[in-house]
N, C-alpha and C positions, 0 to 999 in steps of 0.2 A: 606169512610174508605178505607184503603189500605189492600192488601192481600199479603201473601207470603213474608213477610219481612225476609230477611236472608242475611248473609254475609259469604263468603268463600274466603280465601286468602285475596286479596286486592280489592274485589268487593262486594259492597252492592247492593242488588236488591230488588225491590218490584213491585207490580202491583197496578195501580190506574185507575179506570174507564176503564178497558180493555187494558190499555197501560202498557207496561213493562218499568221500569225505572232502570237504572244501574249507579252507581257511582264508579269510580276507584280511590282509595286513598291508600296511603302507610300506613302500620303499624296500621291497624284498631284494636282498643281495645274493643269498646263497641258501640252498635247500639240500639236505642230505638225510639218508636213512641210516640208522645204526641198528643192524639186524641182531647184533650180539645183545644189546640192551633193550631192543624193542621200542624204538621211538623215532620220530621225525624231528629233526632240528632245523629251525628256520632263523636265519640271521637277517636283520633289517637295519636300515640306517640311511641317512641322506648322503649324497655324493659318494656312494660306495664305501662308506666308513661305518663299520658295525657299531651300533649303539644298543639295540635291543635284540635279545636272543630268546627264542621260545622252544620248548621241548613238548611235543604232543605225543600221546599214545597213538597206536595205530587206529584206534576208534575215533580219534579226534579230541580226546580230553586233554586239557592243558595239565602238564605235570610239573613244570618248572619254567620260570622266566627270570631273566636278569637284565639290568640296565647298567651299562658301563658308565654312563654319564652321572647317574645318581648313586651308584654303588649298591643298589638294592637288589636282593635276591628274594624271590617269592616261590615257595613250594605250595602247590595246590593239593589238598587232601579232601576230596568231597566238597562239603560246604565250608570246610575250615581251610585257613591258609596260615602259613608261617612265614614271617619276614625276617630278614637280616639286612644290615646295612654296613658296608665296609668302605673305609676311606681309600680312594685311589684304586678301585677295582680294576684289575687288568685282564683276568681270564677266569672262566668258570667251566668245569667239566662235570658231567652228570653220569654216574655209574650205578644205576639201580641194581644191577646184578651183584655188585659188591657192597650195596647198601651205603653209598656215600656220594656226596657232592663235594667237590674240591674247589677252592677259590684262591687265586693269587691276588694279593692286594698290598697296598702300602708303599712307602718310599723304598723300603728294603725288599720288596716283593716277597713277603712271607706267605705262608699257606694256612688257610683255615679249613678244617675238615668237619663236615656236617653229616649226620645220619640221614636216612630217607625222609624223616619228618622235619628236618631243619634244625635239629638240636646239635650244638657244638660238641664234637667228640674230642678233638685235639688240635693243637696249632703247631706248626713247624716254622722255625726261623730259617731264612735263606742262608746258605753257606756264604761265608765271608768272600768278597770279591766276585760274587756271581749274581746275575739278574735272572730270576726265574721267568720262564716264557710261557710254557704250555705243558699239558699232561699227555701221557701216552698210556694206554691200557694194554696189559699183557694178561695171559690166562690166570696167573697166580698173584700178580702184583700190579701196582701202578707206579710209573716214574714221572718225574717232572724234569723238563729240559731246562738247564741253566747255562747261560752264556757268561763266560768269565773274561777277565781282562787278559791282555797279552801275557801277563805274568803267569797265567794259568794254562797257557798253550802247551800242547805236547810238541814233540820234536818236528812235527809237520805243520805247526801253526794253527792247529784246530783248537777252538776254545769252547765248543758246545759239548756238554756232558749230560748223561742220564743220571739222575739221582733217584734211587728207590725210596719210597716212603716206607720206612721201617717202623711199624707200629709197636713192636715189642720193646725197642730201645728208644722210641720217640726221637729218631734222628733221620736225616736225609743221608742216605748211604750212596756215595759216588761209585757207580758200577762200570760205566764205559763211555766211550765217545758216542755222541748223538749224531746221526747222519741225516 
């Protein structure tokens, strides 16, 4: 585990196994630790609008970065890097324990799934009448939250649902209301 995660001005710092790690980035908005997947996530952007997101290992090595303006995703693997570019990139989530990076993109907010090296594994189409928003990780699976039109509302007017990424049948499976 890391200790003393903090950011001040344009510097994020933490301690890991007795070593101090610092990252200097402009316009830091948000910093978080994902202890399940073992990384530090740093969101940056002007006027508190996220544009660039970085994932660092606890030792400070860059693992993944993406740019919402350009649609570019970059996986860092030692001296090699792998790049992908998606039109209208909306959101990216990195799940190294599940060997995947997920991206929501396009006018229909479809999903592209990559392996840990940035190779395309599968694509999912957004369910009709839903806009895909963000991913949630559970112990045995991942869901994407989709917001539907009022035609998709339950009897209480709720329109946000969890869709499980079903890799066996290549579908997004609607499982429950998202809170």
